[in-house]
C-alpha positions in Angstrom: 111.0 89.9 61.4 109.2 91.1 64.2 106.4 92.5 62.4 106.3 89.8 59.8 105.8 87.6 62.3 103.1 89.4 63.9 101.1 89.8 60.5 101.2 86.3 60.0 99.9 85.6 63.0 97.3 88.0 63.1 96.3 86.4 59.8 95.9 83.1 60.6 93.5 84.8 63.7 91.6 86.4 61.4 91.5 83.9 58.7 91.3 80.5 60.4 93.8 77.9 59.3 90.9 76.2 57.5 91.0 73.3 59.6 87.6 71.2 60.5 86.2 72.6 63.7 89.6 74.2 64.4 88.0 77.3 66.7 90.5 79.3 64.5 88.0 81.1 62.3 86.1 84.3 63.5 82.7 84.0 61.2 80.3 81.9 63.1 78.9 79.0 61.8 74.9 78.7 62.6 73.6 76.1 64.7 72.2 72.6 62.4 68.6 72.3 62.5 67.3 69.1 63.3 64.5 67.9 61.9 61.5 67.4 63.0 61.8 70.0 65.6 61.1 69.1 69.6 58.2 67.6 70.1 56.3 64.1 71.2 56.2 61.5 68.6 55.3 58.1 67.6 58.1 55.5 66.8 59.8 55.0 64.6 60.9 58.4 64.4 63.4 59.7 61.3 65.8 62.9 62.4 67.6 64.7 59.6 70.8 67.3 60.3 71.8 69.6 58.0 74.1 72.7 58.2 74.2 75.8 56.2 77.5 75.6 55.6 78.5 73.5 52.3 80.9 70.8 53.3 80.6 71.3 57.0 81.3 68.3 59.0 78.2 67.8 61.7 78.5 66.2 64.9 75.9 64.5 66.8 75.1 63.2 70.0 71.5 60.7 70.8 72.7 60.3 75.1 72.2 63.8 76.5 75.9 64.7 76.3 77.5 67.4 74.4 78.3 66.6 71.3 82.3 67.7 70.5 84.4 67.1 67.7 85.3 63.7 69.0 81.4 63.0 68.7 79.8 60.5 65.7 79.8 62.1 62.6 76.1 62.5 61.4 76.0 59.9 58.3 72.5 60.8 57.3 69.1 60.2 58.8 68.4 58.1 61.4 65.8 56.1 63.4 64.6 56.6 66.4 62.7 53.5 67.8 63.1 53.2 71.7 60.1 54.5 73.4 60.7 57.2 75.9 63.2 60.9 76.5 65.7 61.2 73.8 67.5 64.6 73.3 69.6 64.5 70.2 72.4 67.3 69.9 74.7 68.3 67.5 77.4 71.1 66.0 78.3 71.5 62.4 82.2 72.7 61.6 84.1 73.9 58.4 86.8 75.1 57.8 87.5 78.9 57.9 84.4 79.1 60.6 84.3 78.5 64.2 82.2 76.0 65.8 78.6 76.0 66.1 76.3 76.6 68.6 74.7 73.5 69.3 71.3 72.3 68.5 69.3 70.7 70.5 66.1 68.5 70.2 63.4 66.8 72.6 61.6 64.3 71.6 59.5 61.8 73.8 58.8 58.6 72.1 56.2 56.6 72.1 
């Protein structure tokens, strides 16, 4: 009985439970890609974010805080319209994968 429990636990740890952003997966997911890259741009600036894993959920922040699984979910391209410095950060989460590293793009908007 203990052997079966140990094997079951080992499988869950190695394969993940399949929940989004569960952190249970061992395969690292690549950081999302923020486009355009960091730089100086005129407003409005349209920003797109993509993940390499199909059906991944992307969580994004634009206020300088680190994104978490409680951050707003990326719904598609968005515009930055306010002049000044903006830091866009994103993570991706998908079942069976570890949550991605944080992607960061720093924009100076004129």
